[in-house]
C-alpha positions, 0 to 999 in steps of 0.5 A, a space after each residue: 498490250 493493255 492499250 489495245 481496244 477490247 472492243 470496237 463500235 458497231 459499224 457497217 461498210 456496204 462494199 468489199 473489200 472495205 476501206 480502212 480510212 472509214 473504220 472506227 477506230 483506225 487499225 494499228 498498222 505498226 507499233 511506235 516501239 517497233 524498231 527495224 533492224 535491217 532484217 529485209 535490207 535490200 529485199 524486193 517484196 510484192 504484197 497482194 491486198 497490201 493497201 489496208 489491214 494486214 497487208 498494209 501492216 506487212 508492207 510498213 513492217 517490211 519497209 522498216 526492215 529495209 525492203 522496197 515494197 510493191 502492193 497490189 490492190 483492187 480499187 481502194 485508191 485512197 488506202 493504197 496511196 496512204 500505204 504508199 506514203 507510209 512505205 516512202 516515209 520509211 525511206 524505201 521505194 514503194 509501188 502501187 498496182 491496181 487490178 483484179 488478181 482473179 485475172 491471170 493476165 493481170 497477175 502476170 502484168 503486176 509481177 512484171 511491173 513490180 520486178 521492173 520497177 523494184 529491180 527484182 523479187 525476193 519475197 511474195 506475200 499472198 494476202 488478198 481475200 474476200 468473204 461473204 457471210 451466209 448461215 445456210 449452205 443453200 444461200 451460197 450461190 454459184 457466183 459467190 462460190 466462184 468469186 470467193 475461190 477465184 480471189 482467195 485461192 485461184 489468184 494465189 496460183 496465178 500470181 505465184 506462178 508468175 513470181 517464181 519466174 523471178 525468184 531464186 535461192 533464198 527467196 520466200 513466199 508467205 501466204 495468209 491462211 486463217 484460223 478458219 482453216 483449222 476449226 471451220 466456220 459455220 457462217 463462212 463456209 466457202 471462205 473457210 474452204 479456200 483457207 483450207 486450200 491455202 494451207 494445203 497449197 502452202 505445205 505442197 508448194 514448200 515441198 515442191 520448192 525445197 530443192 530450189 531453196 525457196 521457202 514457203 510458209 503461212 500465217 493463220 490470223 484469228 480475229 484481226 481488226 481489218 476493213 474486211 470485218 465491217 465490210 462482211 458482217 452486220 453491226 451487232 457482229 462487228 461490235 462483238 468481234 474478237 470477244 470469243 477468243 481467250 484474250 477477249 479482244 480483236 487483234 491489230 494488224 500490228 500484232 500479226 505483221 511481225 510473223 510475216 517479217 520472221 518468215 520472210 527473213 533469215 530468222 525463219 531460214 529453217 522453216 518451210 511448209 509451216 503455219 504461224 498462228 496469231 489468233 488471240 489464244 485459240 487452240 488449233 491443230 498445227 
């Protein structure tokens, strides 16, 4: 932990969801010391937003644990191809699928393609998201509000509905919510609202699927160094990113991904409807 950077240099990307290869420093997607132990051996996983950031880290961790992995991404082709190489380097089959998860027809197509090429679907990770900083409610336009909800929560309904046609007893769904779901955010009001909806969706769906023995849980990251950060904030805020939590630094995707492994594997077999908080020490309600 002592080697984790305590701060990041000022930088800005002009387009969401951001490009990992343009970041300085590059996020750590997996620790060299992380040893896989077949926790997901033979499993087939689909990860939205899997090209970079937390999604990339989850994809590589899943592959190291024995899973074949399909990732869905918007248009970050270089990042997606890099992640595919990382999956294949772990000796697992990988698949990249480009498109807008805000389109229900695309979600159905993506799930169908993943199932066909991987040979099934055991784990769904709903991770893709976008955020747009606004410090005044009146500056959140109708278009921004609709777009944020379309990507962050509507898409989660779309792809989960399609995935459940192929999932069976023992399958797992892991959703990415956020610390903002619990403490709010005065400059990401629409984003925080979608994350609150994801937390409620996780708890509700877990009860709905309990009899089918399909588990549904979530991870609530705090300030994690991903492409969404320089693509969302100005240079000054990026430089200060992560300094206001007890650990006084931004977290790395490598520090979040093991929580997804736990919830997707048999290690988390007695957990459903729960949220794991990986947030640098912020105390929030569960």
